[in-house]
C-alpha positions, 0 to 999 in steps of 0.5 A: 798454787797451793796444796791444802792439808787438813784432818777434819772433825766428824762432819756432823752437826754444826761442824759439818757446815763449818768445815764445808764453808772453810774448804770453800774459802780455801778454794776461793783464796787459791783457785786451782788449789788441791785439798787433802783430807786425812783420817777417818772422820765420819762423813769425810768421803762425802765431804771430799766428793763435795769439794773435790778433795782427796781423802787419805785414810791410810796415814799413821796415827797416834793411839787415839786415832788422830794423825801425826803431823809428820805423816800428813806432811810426808804424804803431801811431800810425795803426792801433792801437786804443789810446792807451796803447802799449808796445814790448817785446822778444818774450821778456819775460814781463810783469805789472803794466803796466796798473796802471803806465799808470793811475798816470801822468797826463802827456799824454806820457811814457816808461815804462821799468823794470828786468828780472829775468833768468831762468837758462837753463831757468827759467820762471814762468807769470805768469798762474798765481795762485802765480807769485810763489811760483815766483819766490821758489823760483827766487830761493832756487835762485839762478836769477834776478837783477835785471839792473840799470839797463842793458838796457831791454826795454819802452817804454810811452808814449801814441800819437804820442810819437815825432815827430822820432825819428832812425832807430833799429834795434831789437834792436841795441846802443844803441837803448834809450839812443837812445830815452831820449836823444830823450825827454831832449832833448824834456823828455818825463817818463821814469818808472821803473816797476820797483816796479810792473811785473814784467818777466821776461827769458827766457834766450836767446843770439844765434844768430838774428843773423848774427854773433851777439852781436858784430853786436848790440852792435858792428855798424854798426847798433849804431854808428848807434844809439849816434850817435843816443843821443849817443855811448857816453860816459855812456850813459843808464840806467833810473836816469836817469828823472825819476819813480819809481812806488811805493806807488801814486803817482808821485814826482819823483826825478830820477836816483834822487836823484843831483843831480850826474848830473841836472845832467849830463844837463840839460847834455848833452840840454836845453841846449847845454852838452855840454862842461860835461856831460863835465866833470861826469861826470868829477867824478862818476867821481872821486867814485865812485872814492873811494866818495862817489857810486854809482848807487842800485840796486834790491835783488831781495829788495825787489822780490820782497817787493812 
């Protein structure tokens, strides 16, 4: 079974119902799962009581009051019921996660995947029998789109994965890239579960953060995350995963078959050949400019047909 981890936004306004719906989807996706909610967001105690989640206020935070990822997963390592654990953003509707975990046999791994973005006001009850029909309906209306290989909203792993992780502030730019970089440095398999896990991102703005979107992506905490990730140059993506889940099996397909990108990442993160990695990226960009290289992206129609 699964231990879900999240540090939610304040439970006010639209975010309140969005986050309740998200947590209900997690429990439906993995019956008997437990949820830990971290931090001191407004309404967090009532939310915990409503869904049966455990609220953890005493967690190490950055100066802004936002928890460190390492503090969250260390608490979960010590206190969680289950070895399968997943950190995810509080507005993500989720299904298929239990099937994905069951298909991965590595002693340690990182499970990530692309999300589907819902337009403002769009909602799908993934606990309902006809939820896929609702997705198709929204797609026909032009009200959802696949986000692409950037913007990672869930991280599945086995308990104890994150030893040695530098300070990373959740919910700030670069934190997802830093987590992937950590796994690449330690040769931990990264698995792309996009074809198995449906992750729906409910629309929101950044009004809950002082300074808004600028603080989230360009503030001091985002800058520190970027350093932990190895810099903003050629940031790690979901498409950089080592393995892909599809058709009930796990396939070794590093960087979705892009051998040049795979060698670049090896040079940057596994061997002391950073300069070579930079040179390879320059070659990659040149080839991309003339149409000989591109990231192999998923098609939304294909995902909806699975």
